[in-house]
N, CA, C and O of each residue as an XYZ file, in Angstrom:
532
protein
N     -34.927    -21.129     48.973
C     -34.220    -21.269     50.373
C     -34.794    -19.783     51.214
O     -34.627    -18.598     50.926
N     -35.378    -20.310     52.125
C     -35.674    -19.184     52.875
C     -34.606    -18.688     54.068
O     -33.667    -19.406     54.413
N     -34.865    -17.374     54.652
C     -33.929    -16.957     55.399
C     -34.460    -17.353     57.145
O     -35.603    -17.616     57.517
N     -33.468    -17.294     57.800
C     -33.539    -18.124     59.314
C     -34.837    -16.917     59.897
O     -34.837    -15.773     59.441
N     -35.623    -17.258     60.676
C     -36.711    -16.708     61.215
C     -35.862    -15.925     62.495
O     -35.096    -16.399     63.334
N     -36.185    -14.973     62.343
C     -35.261    -14.031     64.002
C     -36.556    -13.974     64.917
O     -37.738    -13.859     64.592
N     -35.945    -14.095     66.198
C     -37.026    -14.260     67.415
C     -37.087    -12.672     67.985
O     -36.108    -12.437     68.694
N     -37.831    -11.748     67.870
C     -37.715    -10.853     68.498
C     -37.764    -10.832     69.906
O     -37.294     -9.818     70.423
N     -38.318    -11.894     70.822
C     -38.566    -12.289     71.948
C     -37.189    -12.199     72.490
O     -36.773    -11.556     73.454
N     -36.436    -13.152     71.483
C     -34.940    -13.573     71.869
C     -33.870    -12.399     72.462
O     -33.165    -12.320     73.467
N     -34.137    -11.519     71.274
C     -33.517    -10.269     71.638
C     -33.841     -9.494     72.570
O     -33.056     -8.694     73.078
N     -35.002     -9.634     72.898
C     -35.441     -8.693     74.030
C     -35.075     -9.377     75.180
O     -34.628     -8.642     76.061
N     -35.137    -10.778     75.491
C     -34.559    -11.576     76.575
C     -33.145    -11.257     76.962
O     -32.737    -11.083     78.110
N     -32.322    -11.194     75.643
C     -31.018    -11.000     75.679
C     -30.571     -9.782     76.239
O     -29.663     -9.893     77.062
N     -31.031     -8.534     75.967
C     -30.782     -7.240     76.407
C     -31.319     -6.902     77.823
O     -30.955     -6.007     78.585
N     -32.456     -8.022     78.006
C     -32.930     -7.887     79.933
C     -31.792     -8.282     80.265
O     -30.983     -7.423     80.614
N     -31.413     -9.622     80.257
C     -30.346    -10.595     80.767
C     -29.013     -9.569     80.720
O     -28.198     -9.756     81.623
N     -28.739     -8.595     79.836
C     -27.442     -8.188     79.749
C     -27.387     -6.966     80.735
O     -26.318     -6.657     81.261
N     -28.757     -6.147     81.026
C     -28.869     -5.026     81.695
C     -28.938     -5.669     83.230
O     -28.381     -5.184     84.215
N     -29.713     -6.819     83.203
C     -29.298     -7.722     84.722
C     -28.144     -7.701     84.961
O     -27.830     -6.884     85.826
N     -27.293     -8.330     84.503
C     -25.812     -8.709     84.436
C     -24.935     -7.219     84.867
O     -23.917     -7.114     85.551
N     -25.526     -6.446     84.376
C     -24.417     -5.039     84.621
C     -24.785     -4.546     85.902
O     -23.884     -4.091     86.607
N     -26.182     -4.559     86.411
C     -26.704     -4.551     87.632
C     -25.887     -5.250     89.110
O     -25.340     -4.772     90.104
N     -26.166     -6.602     88.599
C     -25.478     -7.486     89.581
C     -24.016     -7.371     89.492
O     -23.476     -8.093     90.330
N     -23.096     -6.633     88.680
C     -21.647     -6.224     88.406
C     -21.689     -5.434     89.555
O     -21.089     -5.752     90.582
N     -22.384     -4.389     89.440
C     -22.186     -3.010     89.794
C     -22.648     -3.404     91.354
O     -22.112     -2.628     92.145
N     -23.202     -4.054     91.785
C     -23.837     -4.526     93.173
C     -22.648     -5.242     93.612
O     -22.206     -5.070     94.748
N     -22.134     -5.991     92.824
C     -21.108     -6.995     93.583
C     -19.823     -6.090     93.805
O     -19.261     -5.962     94.892
N     -19.500     -5.576     92.802
C     -18.309     -4.455     93.021
C     -18.262     -3.537     94.381
O     -17.285     -3.433     95.122
N     -19.693     -2.814     94.564
C     -19.947     -1.811     95.473
C     -20.000     -2.718     96.864
O     -19.872     -2.102     97.922
N     -20.138     -3.789     96.894
C     -20.139     -4.752     97.887
C     -18.890     -5.340     98.385
O     -18.741     -5.738     99.541
N     -17.973     -5.378     97.436
C     -16.986     -6.038     97.957
C     -15.576     -5.032     97.986
O     -14.434     -5.396     98.269
N     -16.045     -3.627     97.592
C     -14.782     -2.586     97.837
C     -15.666     -1.707     98.538
O     -15.761     -0.617     97.973
N     -16.214     -1.797     99.380
C     -17.289     -0.496     99.927
C     -16.301      0.459    100.313
O     -16.891      1.479    100.671
N     -15.181      0.577    100.392
C     -14.229      2.015    100.851
C     -13.922      2.650     99.656
O     -13.532      3.817     99.616
N     -14.089      1.884     98.597
C     -13.716      2.769     97.477
C     -14.688      3.516     96.771
O     -15.769      3.020     96.454
N     -14.272      5.024     96.427
C     -15.196      5.857     96.120
C     -16.066      5.321     94.513
O     -15.660      4.489     93.702
N     -17.204      6.050     94.472
C     -17.772      5.672     93.354
C     -18.687      7.473     92.971
O     -19.751      7.916     93.403
N     -17.851      7.965     92.188
C     -18.619      9.365     91.688
C     -19.729      9.388     90.637
O     -20.821      9.884     90.913
N     -19.472      8.862     89.441
C     -20.292      8.239     88.417
C     -20.375      7.098     88.206
O     -19.243      6.623     88.297
N     -21.343      6.092     87.882
C     -21.558      5.418     87.502
C     -22.437      4.969     86.148
O     -23.655      4.846     86.277
N     -21.925      4.772     85.089
C     -23.065      4.560     84.032
C     -23.032      3.201     83.105
O     -22.183      2.890     82.269
N     -24.009      2.611     83.438
C     -24.348      1.264     82.840
C     -24.471      1.588     81.482
O     -24.694      2.728     81.074
N     -24.279      0.269     80.549
C     -24.915      0.517     79.184
C     -24.941     -1.040     78.635
O     -24.097     -1.928     78.749
N     -26.192     -1.028     78.014
C     -26.121     -2.460     77.593
C     -26.933     -2.154     76.080
O     -27.602     -1.163     75.786
N     -26.660     -3.229     75.337
C     -27.481     -3.242     73.881
C     -27.543     -4.619     73.117
O     -26.664     -5.471     73.246
N     -28.594     -4.764     72.353
C     -28.687     -6.025     71.819
C     -28.965     -5.735     70.267
O     -29.865     -4.975     69.908
N     -28.103     -6.416     69.363
C     -28.149     -6.192     68.080
C     -28.933     -7.484     67.539
O     -28.667     -8.655     67.807
N     -29.968     -6.996     66.708
C     -29.944     -8.831     66.056
C     -29.343     -9.414     65.125
O     -28.920     -8.623     64.282
N     -29.088    -10.667     64.887
C     -28.064    -11.330     63.866
C     -28.721    -12.307     63.522
O     -29.666    -12.736     64.184
N     -28.335    -12.788     62.472
C     -28.814    -14.234     61.888
C     -28.256    -15.535     62.678
O     -28.747    -16.646     62.478
N     -27.344    -15.346     63.460
C     -27.072    -16.548     64.527
C     -27.308    -15.966     65.789
O     -26.407    -16.139     66.610
N     -28.430    -15.229     66.202
C     -28.643    -15.080     67.686
C     -28.231    -13.591     67.875
O     -27.396    -13.013     67.178
N     -28.924    -13.048     68.906
C     -28.781    -11.686     69.193
C     -27.361    -11.408     69.550
O     -26.747    -12.415     69.901
N     -26.618    -10.184     69.550
C     -25.462    -10.012     69.771
C     -25.469     -8.534     70.786
O     -25.810     -7.404     70.434
N     -24.829     -9.116     72.534
C     -25.039     -8.266     73.364
C     -23.659     -7.637     73.486
O     -22.570     -8.099     73.145
N     -23.933     -6.583     74.000
C     -22.806     -5.772     74.689
C     -23.378     -5.306     76.036
O     -24.515     -4.889     76.258
N     -22.182     -5.488     77.032
C     -22.484     -4.869     78.355
C     -20.943     -4.193     78.821
O     -19.852     -4.652     78.484
N     -21.197     -2.875     79.760
C     -20.362     -2.179     79.703
C     -20.851     -1.220     81.235
O     -21.987     -0.768     81.381
N     -19.934     -1.088     82.072
C     -20.113     -0.454     83.569
C     -18.902      0.599     83.295
O     -17.751      0.167     83.228
N     -19.168      1.945     83.143
C     -18.361      2.916     83.406
C     -18.330      3.664     84.627
O     -19.296      4.315     85.026
N     -17.149      3.576     85.272
C     -17.007      4.459     86.193
C     -16.141      5.757     86.066
O     -15.120      5.629     85.391
N     -16.340      6.741     86.502
C     -15.651      7.999     86.191
C     -15.729      8.939     87.662
O     -16.522      9.118     88.586
N     -14.444      9.377     87.253
C     -13.822     10.173     88.665
C     -13.567     11.524     88.070
O     -13.646     11.695     86.854
N     -13.231     12.587     88.992
C     -12.433     14.020     88.905
C     -11.091     13.659     89.558
O     -10.567     14.579     90.186
N     -10.421     12.451     89.524
C      -9.216     12.490     89.888
C      -8.559     11.144     89.205
O      -9.299     10.384     88.580
N      -7.221     10.879     89.332
C      -6.558      9.884     89.039
C      -6.101      8.733     89.859
O      -5.608      7.647     89.554
N      -6.557      9.558     91.530
C      -5.865      8.598     92.154
C      -7.386      7.451     92.579
O      -7.317      6.382     93.185
N      -8.269      7.920     92.192
C      -9.785      6.828     92.330
C      -9.415      5.844     91.490
O      -9.360      4.703     91.950
N      -9.112      6.060     90.206
C      -8.730      5.384     88.904
C      -7.692      4.266     89.625
O      -8.203      3.148     89.681
N      -6.542      4.341     90.100
C      -5.510      3.762     90.807
C      -5.854      2.692     91.802
O      -5.279      1.607     91.893
N      -7.009      3.181     92.652
C      -7.379      2.444     93.575
C      -8.258      1.462     93.198
O      -8.062      0.358     93.706
N      -9.320      1.597     92.319
C     -10.072      0.826     91.396
C      -9.252     -0.089     90.636
O      -9.542     -1.273     90.809
N      -8.226      0.173     89.775
C      -7.367     -0.613     88.947
C      -6.509     -1.619     90.404
O      -6.643     -2.842     90.370
N      -5.963     -1.194     91.180
C      -5.469     -2.072     92.093
C      -6.596     -3.177     92.776
O      -6.172     -4.185     93.342
N      -7.856     -2.941     92.687
C      -9.121     -3.432     93.249
C      -9.528     -4.392     92.334
O      -9.952     -5.438     92.825
N      -9.504     -4.298     91.123
C      -9.586     -4.999     89.765
C      -8.597     -6.028     89.198
O      -8.759     -6.865     88.310
N      -7.402     -5.702     90.042
C      -6.245     -6.457     89.424
C      -5.582     -6.064     88.143
O      -4.966     -6.842     87.415
N      -5.705     -5.197     88.000
C      -4.873     -4.237     86.468
C      -4.194     -3.536     86.510
O      -3.670     -3.500     87.624
N      -3.752     -2.692     85.708
C      -2.569     -1.595     85.413
C      -3.160     -0.621     85.014
O      -3.789     -0.876     83.987
N      -3.274      0.616     85.426
C      -3.894      1.822     84.913
C      -2.676      2.216     83.954
O      -1.459      2.087     84.088
N      -3.497      2.763     82.903
C      -2.820      3.808     82.129
C      -2.859      5.141     82.285
O      -4.003      5.571     82.438
N      -1.940      6.000     82.299
C      -1.822      7.315     82.441
C      -1.215      8.335     81.741
O       0.008      8.304     81.601
N      -1.985      9.391     81.198
C      -1.209     10.230     80.198
C      -1.170     11.469     80.409
O      -1.897     11.748     81.364
N      -0.570     12.518     79.889
C      -0.490     13.956     80.559
C      -0.778     14.501     78.755
O      -0.202     14.073     77.754
N      -1.850     15.550     78.845
C      -1.791     15.994     77.484
C      -0.779     16.687     77.174
O      -0.589     17.671     77.889
N       0.059     16.474     76.205
C       1.157     17.868     75.790
C       0.658     19.010     75.453
O       1.530     19.839     75.188
N      -0.628     19.453     75.339
C      -1.098     20.981     74.932
C      -1.765     21.722     76.506
O      -2.041     22.905     76.703
N      -1.855     20.829     77.237
C      -2.420     21.628     78.378
C      -2.156     20.837     79.746
O      -1.921     19.646     79.543
N      -2.143     21.148     80.834
C      -2.012     20.669     82.185
C      -3.030     19.841     82.652
O      -3.693     20.346     83.559
N      -3.324     18.816     82.333
C      -4.020     17.750     82.379
C      -3.843     16.248     82.247
O      -3.679     15.743     81.136
N      -3.870     15.559     83.307
C      -3.891     14.219     83.576
C      -4.818     13.093     83.220
O      -5.858     13.234     83.864
N      -4.854     12.016     82.439
C      -6.057     11.338     82.537
C      -5.474      9.629     82.716
O      -4.503      9.089     82.186
N      -6.333      9.163     83.526
C      -5.979      7.786     84.044
C      -7.285      6.746     83.377
O      -8.492      6.965     83.273
N      -6.690      5.892     83.103
C      -7.820      4.647     82.895
C      -7.475      3.375     82.933
O      -6.325      3.001     82.703
N      -8.436      2.597     83.225
C      -8.459      1.354     83.396
C      -9.777      0.440     82.580
O     -10.927      0.807     82.338
N      -9.218     -0.622     82.339
C     -10.585     -1.598     81.908
C     -10.192     -2.886     82.116
O      -9.075     -3.338     81.864
N     -11.354     -3.621     82.693
C     -11.363     -5.254     83.171
C     -12.729     -5.614     82.959
O     -13.749     -4.931     83.058
N     -12.548     -6.917     82.623
C     -14.336     -7.922     82.325
C     -14.147     -8.710     83.737
O     -13.266     -9.464     84.151
N     -15.431     -8.177     84.332
C     -15.931     -8.982     85.400
C     -17.288     -9.431     85.215
O     -18.225     -8.661     85.002
N     -17.388    -10.700     85.300
C     -18.251    -11.662     84.965
C     -18.988    -11.331     83.549
O     -20.212    -11.316     83.421
N     -18.289    -11.133     82.767
C     -18.846    -10.569     81.468
C     -18.842     -9.203     81.179
O     -18.904     -8.856     80.000
N     -18.782     -8.413     82.030
C     -19.249     -7.182     81.907
C     -17.894     -6.487     81.906
O     -17.039     -6.773     82.744
N     -17.698     -5.540     80.925
C     -16.634     -4.678     80.626
C     -16.788     -3.568     81.551
O     -17.718     -2.762     81.513
N     -15.704     -3.568     82.494
C     -15.804     -2.519     83.337
C     -14.764     -1.176     82.954
O     -13.599     -1.385     82.613
N     -15.148     -0.238     83.021
C     -14.259      0.842     82.509
C     -14.355      1.910     83.609
O     -15.273      2.312     84.323
N     -12.817      2.270     83.446
C     -12.779      3.442     84.819
C     -11.826      4.573     84.562
O     -10.633      4.483     84.271
N     -12.596      5.712     84.728
C     -11.395      6.938     84.152
C     -11.645      7.868     84.940
O     -12.722      8.015     85.518
N     -10.693      8.572     85.035
C     -10.358      9.793     85.936
C      -9.518     10.970     85.168
O      -8.834     10.744     84.170
N      -9.670     12.297     85.792
C      -8.731     13.116     85.160
C      -8.397     14.299     86.473
O      -9.062     14.508     87.488
N      -7.330     14.841     86.087
C      -7.216     16.016     87.447
C      -6.156     17.208     86.179
O      -5.469     16.847     85.224
N      -6.411     18.599     86.681
C      -5.419     19.428     86.489
C      -4.248     18.983     87.233
O      -4.324     18.521     88.371
N      -2.814     19.173     86.369
C      -1.831     19.513     87.017
C      -1.454     21.038     87.588
O      -1.974     22.086     87.204
N      -0.638     20.922     88.385
C      -0.410     22.233     89.065
C       0.658     22.921     88.230
O       1.367     22.245     87.484
N       0.808     24.289     88.328
C       1.670     24.862     87.160
C       3.039     24.140     87.356
O       3.722     23.776     86.398
N       3.370     23.970     88.569
C       4.981     23.287     88.736
C       5.037     22.071     88.167
O       6.080     21.839     87.556
N       4.179     21.182     88.190
C       3.997     19.628     88.214
C       3.897     19.755     86.530
O       4.394     18.842     85.870
N       3.385     20.654     85.982
C       3.165     20.539     84.208
C       4.517     21.044     83.795
O       5.131     20.565     82.841
N       5.007     22.124     84.618
C       6.493     22.553     84.095
C       7.562     21.555     84.179
O       8.410     21.442     83.294
N       7.528     20.761     85.332
C       8.385     19.565     85.285
C       8.172     18.570     84.454
O       9.150     17.985     83.991
N       6.975     18.208     84.127
C       6.411     17.183     83.257
C       6.920     17.580     81.610
O       7.277     16.774     80.751
N       6.836     18.890     81.504
C       7.203     19.320     80.273
C       8.799     19.294     79.946
O       9.399     19.017     78.907
N       9.184     19.630     81.041
C      10.824     19.666     80.940
C      11.376     18.371     81.212
O      12.589     18.200     81.087
N      10.637     17.469     81.560
C      10.852     16.157     81.309
C      10.941     15.519     79.872
O      11.930     14.981     79.372
N       9.772     15.684     79.350
C       9.318     15.594     78.014
C       9.530     16.442     76.901
O       8.700     16.349     75.997
N      10.221     17.042     76.801
C      10.792     18.109     75.890
C      11.963     17.387     74.930
O      12.855     16.738     75.476
N      11.922     17.510     73.686
C      13.096     16.834     72.970
C      14.538     17.471     73.203
O      14.738     18.685     73.183
N      15.276     16.747     73.373
C      16.588     17.387     73.700
C      17.330     18.467     72.748
O      17.663     18.009     71.655
N      17.621     19.736     72.969
C      18.023     20.831     72.274
C      16.925     21.518     71.842
O      17.113     22.581     71.251
N      15.141     20.877     72.128
C      14.260     21.746     71.241
C      13.638     22.405     71.897
O      13.927     22.373     73.094
N      12.378     23.409     71.415
C      11.760     24.207     72.340
C      10.497     23.680     72.791
O       9.794     24.365     73.536
N      10.071     22.323     72.347
C       9.143     21.765     72.666
C       7.970     21.842     71.421
O       8.254     22.109     70.254
N       6.498     21.529     71.954
C       5.557     21.854     70.797
C       5.035     22.833     71.039
O       4.218     23.309     70.250
Protein backbone atom coordinates (compact mmCIF):
# COMPACT_ATOMS: atom_id res chain seq x y z
CA UNK A 1 0.00 0.00 0.00
CA UNK A 2 1.42 3.39 -0.94
CA UNK A 3 1.38 6.52 1.17
CA UNK A 4 -0.84 9.41 0.07
CA UNK A 5 0.97 11.86 -2.15
CA UNK A 6 1.43 15.29 -0.62
CA UNK A 7 0.89 18.33 -2.78
CA UNK A 8 3.56 20.97 -2.08
CA UNK A 9 1.56 23.52 -4.03
CA UNK A 10 -1.44 22.98 -1.70
CA UNK A 11 0.83 23.69 1.26
CA UNK A 12 2.07 26.89 -0.36
CA UNK A 13 -1.47 27.99 -1.21
CA UNK A 14 -2.56 27.31 2.39
CA UNK A 15 0.31 29.46 3.69
CA UNK A 16 -0.42 32.29 1.26
CA UNK A 17 -4.08 32.20 2.19
CA UNK A 18 -3.22 32.34 5.89
CA UNK A 19 -0.90 35.31 5.40
CA UNK A 20 -3.55 37.11 3.34
CA UNK A 21 -6.21 36.41 6.01
CA UNK A 22 -3.99 37.91 8.73
CA UNK A 23 -3.54 41.03 6.62
CA UNK A 24 -7.27 41.31 6.07
CA UNK A 25 -7.98 40.97 9.80
CA UNK A 26 -5.34 43.59 10.63
CA UNK A 27 -6.81 46.01 8.11
CA UNK A 28 -10.31 45.33 9.41
CA UNK A 29 -9.30 45.99 13.02
CA UNK A 30 -7.59 49.23 12.02
CA UNK A 31 -10.63 50.36 10.02
CA UNK A 32 -13.18 49.41 12.69
CA UNK A 33 -11.20 50.94 15.57
CA UNK A 34 -9.37 54.00 14.19
CA UNK A 35 -9.14 55.63 17.63
CA UNK A 36 -7.35 52.71 19.24
CA UNK A 37 -3.56 52.80 19.35
CA UNK A 38 -1.26 50.40 17.56
CA UNK A 39 2.32 50.30 18.83
CA UNK A 40 3.64 47.04 17.43
CA UNK A 41 1.81 44.65 15.12
CA UNK A 42 3.37 41.22 14.55
CA UNK A 43 1.69 38.87 12.08
CA UNK A 44 2.61 35.18 12.15
CA UNK A 45 1.54 32.48 9.71
CA UNK A 46 2.81 28.99 9.17
CA UNK A 47 1.73 25.90 7.35
CA UNK A 48 2.86 22.35 8.08
CA UNK A 49 2.54 19.38 5.78
CA UNK A 50 0.23 16.67 7.02
CA UNK A 51 -1.10 13.43 5.57
CA UNK A 52 -4.62 14.89 5.66
CA UNK A 53 -3.73 18.30 4.24
CA UNK A 54 -1.80 21.35 5.39
CA UNK A 55 -2.11 22.42 9.03
CA UNK A 56 -2.21 26.22 9.18
CA UNK A 57 -1.67 28.66 12.06
CA UNK A 58 -2.57 32.35 11.88
CA UNK A 59 -1.82 34.89 14.58
CA UNK A 60 -1.73 38.66 14.90
CA UNK A 61 -0.03 40.06 17.97
CA UNK A 62 -0.39 43.65 19.16
CA UNK A 63 2.10 44.80 21.82
CA UNK A 64 2.16 47.90 23.97
CA UNK A 65 4.18 49.60 26.71
CA UNK A 66 0.98 50.11 28.68
CA UNK A 67 -1.86 48.08 30.10
CA UNK A 68 -4.45 50.76 29.29
CA UNK A 69 -4.18 50.02 25.57
CA UNK A 70 -4.67 46.32 26.27
CA UNK A 71 -7.85 47.11 28.20
CA UNK A 72 -9.10 49.32 25.35
CA UNK A 73 -8.48 46.57 22.78
CA UNK A 74 -10.07 43.98 25.07
CA UNK A 75 -13.22 46.07 25.19
CA UNK A 76 -13.19 46.50 21.40
CA UNK A 77 -12.76 42.74 20.94
CA UNK A 78 -15.47 41.97 23.50
CA UNK A 79 -13.28 39.96 25.86
CA UNK A 80 -11.93 40.36 29.39
CA UNK A 81 -8.21 41.00 29.79
CA UNK A 82 -6.07 39.25 32.34
CA UNK A 83 -3.72 41.34 34.44
CA UNK A 84 -1.07 40.34 36.93
CA UNK A 85 1.65 41.99 38.94
CA UNK A 86 5.00 40.31 39.33
CA UNK A 87 5.71 39.23 42.91
CA UNK A 88 9.40 39.99 42.49
CA UNK A 89 9.38 43.35 40.73
CA UNK A 90 7.14 46.40 40.29
CA UNK A 91 5.80 45.27 36.94
CA UNK A 92 2.21 44.78 35.72
CA UNK A 93 1.34 42.80 32.61
CA UNK A 94 -2.04 42.61 30.88
CA UNK A 95 -3.06 40.35 28.01
CA UNK A 96 -6.06 39.31 25.99
CA UNK A 97 -6.76 36.78 23.23
CA UNK A 98 -9.64 36.64 20.78
CA UNK A 99 -10.26 34.92 17.47
CA UNK A 100 -11.29 37.21 14.63
CA UNK A 101 -12.24 35.58 11.32
CA UNK A 102 -10.16 32.52 12.18
CA UNK A 103 -7.07 34.55 13.19
CA UNK A 104 -5.86 34.41 16.79
CA UNK A 105 -5.44 38.03 17.93
CA UNK A 106 -3.19 38.45 20.97
CA UNK A 107 -2.86 41.81 22.69
CA UNK A 108 -0.34 42.36 25.47
CA UNK A 109 1.22 45.22 27.34
CA UNK A 110 3.06 46.03 30.50
CA UNK A 111 3.99 48.91 32.71
CA UNK A 112 6.21 49.65 35.65
CA UNK A 113 4.33 50.37 38.86
CA UNK A 114 5.28 53.41 40.89
CA UNK A 115 6.91 52.76 44.24
CA UNK A 116 3.67 53.61 46.06
CA UNK A 117 1.59 51.36 43.78
CA UNK A 118 3.95 48.44 44.30
CA UNK A 119 4.09 48.95 48.06
CA UNK A 120 0.28 48.99 48.22
CA UNK A 121 0.07 45.89 46.02
CA UNK A 122 2.61 44.03 48.18
CA UNK A 123 0.75 44.97 51.36
CA UNK A 124 -2.51 43.70 49.88
CA UNK A 125 -0.99 40.43 48.66
CA UNK A 126 1.37 39.64 51.53
CA UNK A 127 0.38 36.54 53.51
CA UNK A 128 -1.19 37.35 56.89
CA UNK A 129 1.49 37.57 59.57
CA UNK A 130 4.24 36.88 57.04
CA UNK A 131 7.13 38.84 55.67
CA UNK A 132 6.28 38.11 52.07
CA UNK A 133 8.63 36.46 49.63
